[in-house]
N, C-alpha and C positions, 0 to 999 in steps of 0.2 A: 458554505452551506446555506441554501435559501431559507428564509424565514417561514415559519408555519403560520398561516392566517386561518381564522375561523371561516368555514364555508357557510356563510349566511346570505340570504337574499339571492336575487338574480345576478347574472354575470354583470350587467350594467351597474347595478347597485354596488357590487363589490369593487368594480373599477372606480366608481365615483368615490367610495369610501377610502380606497387606497390612495387615490389622487389627492384628496383633501388631507389625509394624514401626512402626506409629504409636502403639503402646502403648495401644490402645483395648480395653476390655472389651466383651463382647457387650451389656451394659446401656448402655454409653456409645454404642455404634454404634446401638442401638435408639433412643436419644434423638436421634441425628443423622438417622435415616431415618424414624422414626415407625412402624417395623415392630417387633413384639414380639420379645424375645430368643429365644423358642422357635422362631419362624419363621427368624430369622437362623441359629440353630444348625442347623436342618434343611438350610438352604442350604449352610452350611459343611461339613456331613456328606454332602452330595450326595444327600440324601433328597428334596429339593424343588427344582424348577427355578424360579428367581426370575422374577417378572413384569418386563416391560420397564421399568416405572416404577422399580423397585428397582435394576435394573442401571444406569439413568441416574443415580440418586442416588449409588450407590457410585462411579461414575466421577468424579463431582464431589468427593466426600469424599476419595478416594484420589488425585485429580488425575492421572487416567489416562484415555486415550481409551476410549470404550465398546467399540470393536472389539478393543482389546488385552486385554479381560477374557475373550474367547473363546480357547480353546486352538487353536493352529495345527493340531495333529494332529487335533483334533475337527472343525475346519472342513474339512480335506482329506478326512477319512473321510466326513463328511456329504455333501460334493459327489459323492463316488463312489457313495454309496448312492442319493441322490435329487437331482434338480436343485435343489429348494428345500427345505431342512430345516425341518420343522415342530417347534416346541418346545411341549410340553404343560406347563401349570401347573395348579394346582388347579381353576381355574374356566374355563379356555379354552385354546385352542392358537393359536400364532401363527407366521407365516412372514415373515421379513424380505423386503421388496420393493425396498429401496433399497441403493445401493452403499455399502460401508463407507468410512470415511476420517475422519481427525481434522479435516479441513477442512470436513466436511459438517455442516450444522446441522439438516437435515430428515431424519427417519427415517420410512419408511412400512412398514406391516405389514398383512398379511391376517390377520384375527382370526376364529376360528371358535368359537362358543359353542353347546354342546349344548342340545337342547330342555329347557325348564322348568328351567334351571340358575340357581340363586341364587349370588351372589358369596360366596366363602369366604375366610377369612383377613383380613388387614389391608386397609384402604382404600388405594387407589393415590394417589400424589401425587408430583410431581417438578417441577423447574423448567421453565418454558417455557409453550408453548401446545399444545393438542391439537385436532385436527379429526377427527370420527368421521362416516363416511358408511355408512348401512345398505344393503348390496348385496342382501341376502336375509334374510327373516325379520323379527323385531322386536327391539327393545332397550328396556330400562328403564335409564336412567342417573341416578344420584344424584350431584350435585355440591354439596358442602356440605350444606345442608338442602333444596335444590331437587331435585325429581324430574321428569324429562322422559321421556315415552314416544315412541319413534320407530318408524315402520314403514318398509318398503322404500322407498328413495329419500329418506328423511329424514336430516337431518344436524344436527350441533351443533359449535360452535367455542367453546372455553373455556380459562380459565387453569388449566393442569394442576397448579399449585402447590396448588390447592384439593383437598381429599380427594374422591375420586370412586370409585364402584363401578359395575360393569356387571352386568346379568343379562338372561337371555333368558326372557321370560314365555310365549313361544309354544310350540306343539307341533312346530315344525320347527327345524332347525339354522339359526342366525343367522350370516351372514357380514358382516364389517365391513371397511372400508378405514379404517385409523387412521393419521393422519400427525401426528408429534410434532415440534415445533420445540424444539431444545435451544440455549439461548443460549450 
């Protein structure tokens, strides 16, 4: 059963506090996640919104439910602003479609990738499985050394522990339905 942590401060502040409580340096956390220390520092400084894959990894490392990493005040404020809060990371934007809960193992997201966007930053990887369905546009996905191109209606199901990157090679915005199974 994951530990309950107080939801105080920003996402980055909570990650920094959890990391320090466990006595981990940024370099050690980088070895645990596969993300470079400079990316992790930007996240702790709230200069970058973390990708879903990193949030999942951090929840496992710190033994805390994914939903507890979000600030209660931030959740309430975002509900008041818009029905579904869209988070923007370097390469894409995502909106959670599934209900939160520590007993939930499936997470679904609507992911939007701008036209002709290449993946930036670290490759994604996290425990579990991932299913990606292209609602609109096109997608190039690299999983390990394998590259797959998908068009509207195309889909792929893979082991999400493998490093993977997404990019939109088309001239239109790509929309994806992404479902992640978290063991």
